[in-house]
C-alpha positions in Angstrom: -32.1 4.1 5.3 -29.3 4.0 8.4 -27.3 7.1 9.1 -24.4 7.4 7.3 -21.4 6.4 10.1 -18.1 8.8 10.6 -15.5 6.5 10.1 -12.1 6.1 8.5 -9.8 3.2 6.9 -8.1 2.1 10.0 -5.8 -1.1 8.8 -5.6 -3.7 5.7 -4.2 -6.5 5.9 -1.8 -8.2 3.3 -1.3 -12.1 3.0 2.3 -11.7 1.9 4.9 -13.9 0.0 7.6 -12.5 1.7 7.5 -9.5 4.7 10.9 -8.3 4.3 10.4 -7.9 0.4 7.4 -6.3 1.2 8.9 -4.2 3.5 10.9 -2.4 1.1 8.8 -2.0 -1.4 6.2 -0.2 0.6 8.8 1.4 3.1 11.9 1.4 1.0 10.3 2.3 -2.3 6.8 3.9 -1.7 8.5 6.0 1.6 5.5 4.8 3.7 7.0 4.9 7.7 7.5 1.2 9.1 6.6 -0.3 12.2 6.7 -3.1 14.3 10.0 -4.3 12.5 12.7 -5.1 14.8 9.7 -7.0 17.5 8.5 -9.1 14.3 11.8 -9.6 13.5 12.5 -11.0 17.0 8.9 -12.5 16.7 7.4 -10.9 19.3 4.8 -8.9 17.1 2.8 -11.2 14.1 3.2 -9.0 11.7 5.8 -5.7 10.5 3.6 -3.0 9.3 4.0 0.5 7.3 2.2 3.8 8.6 -0.3 5.2 5.1 -0.7 8.3 7.4 -1.9 9.2 11.3 -4.9 7.0 11.3 -3.8 4.1 8.7 -1.7 1.1 8.3 -1.0 -1.9 6.5 -0.4 -4.7 7.7 2.2 -7.3 6.2 0.8 -10.6 7.1 4.0 -14.0 6.7 3.2 -17.0 5.0 3.0 -18.6 8.4 -0.1 -16.9 9.4 -2.0 -18.1 6.3 -0.5 -21.3 5.0 0.8 -19.7 2.4 -1.4 -21.2 0.0 -3.9 -18.9 -0.7 -3.5 -17.7 -4.8 -1.7 -13.7 -3.9 -3.3 -11.1 -5.8 -6.1 -13.2 -6.7 -9.0 -12.1 -3.8 -11.4 -9.8 -4.9 -9.7 -6.4 -3.8 -9.5 -5.2 -7.5 -6.8 -2.4 -5.1 -6.3 0.1 -2.8 -5.1 3.7 -3.4 -2.5 5.6 -1.3 -2.8 9.4 -1.5 0.9 11.4 -1.3 1.5 15.4 -1.7 1.6 16.9 -4.6 5.2 18.2 -4.1 5.7 14.3 -3.3 4.8 12.9 -6.5 7.9 13.7 -8.9 9.8 12.0 -6.0 7.5 8.8 -5.7 7.8 8.0 -9.7 11.9 8.4 -9.6 11.9 6.5 -6.9 9.5 3.2 -9.1 11.4 3.4 -11.7 14.7 3.5 -10.1 13.0 0.4 -8.6 11.9 -1.1 -11.6 8.5 -1.4 -11.0 6.2 -1.0 -13.8 3.2 1.6 -14.5 0.1 -0.7 -15.4 -1.9 2.8 -16.5 -1.5 6.1 -16.3 -1.2 9.2 -15.1 -5.0 9.5 -15.4 -7.3 12.4 -14.0 -9.6 10.0 -11.6 -12.7 10.6 -9.4 -11.8 9.9 -5.6 -12.6 9.8 -1.9 -11.6 13.4 -1.9 -12.1 15.0 -5.6 -10.9 14.6 -8.7 -6.8 13.8 -8.7 -3.9 12.1 -10.8 -2.9 8.3 -10.7 -1.1 6.2 -11.9 -1.4 1.7 -10.9 1.4 -0.5 -10.4 2.1 -3.6 -8.7 3.6 -4.7 -5.3 6.0 -7.6 -4.9 3.0 -9.4 -4.5 0.9 -8.8 -7.2 -1.7 -6.4 -5.3 -2.3 -3.7 -7.0 -2.2 -0.4 -6.0 -2.9 3.1 -7.0 -1.1 5.7 -6.3 -2.4 9.2 -6.9 -2.1 13.7 -5.7 -5.0 16.0 -5.8 -3.7 19.1 -6.9 -4.2 22.0 -3.9 
């Protein structure tokens, strides 16, 4: 067996139907910091991004770069998870409710990369399933 690498998730690229709508969800509702938005809007960058943390981003790739014909939300990924600080949890739930984002499952206790945490599942505007969670201190 090979020695395990010490890796970290660097980025996820999501093919989205409407980058502005996705920015409104990921930045406006979830509260992730938007990056390269002005460059993307002016055509200097191929996509806008939102930052999950110091080392991870989500790139939001519009249909002009992927053809617009693939079935959004129908890929091989079941979901991805964004962990937030416990003291941000209630505020996140409030923002989701105000934005009309339905909770598919949860809250419930689930195992993750850092042990057991409290989680919910929601869908983004393109149908991608997200697990949102916090770990108790």
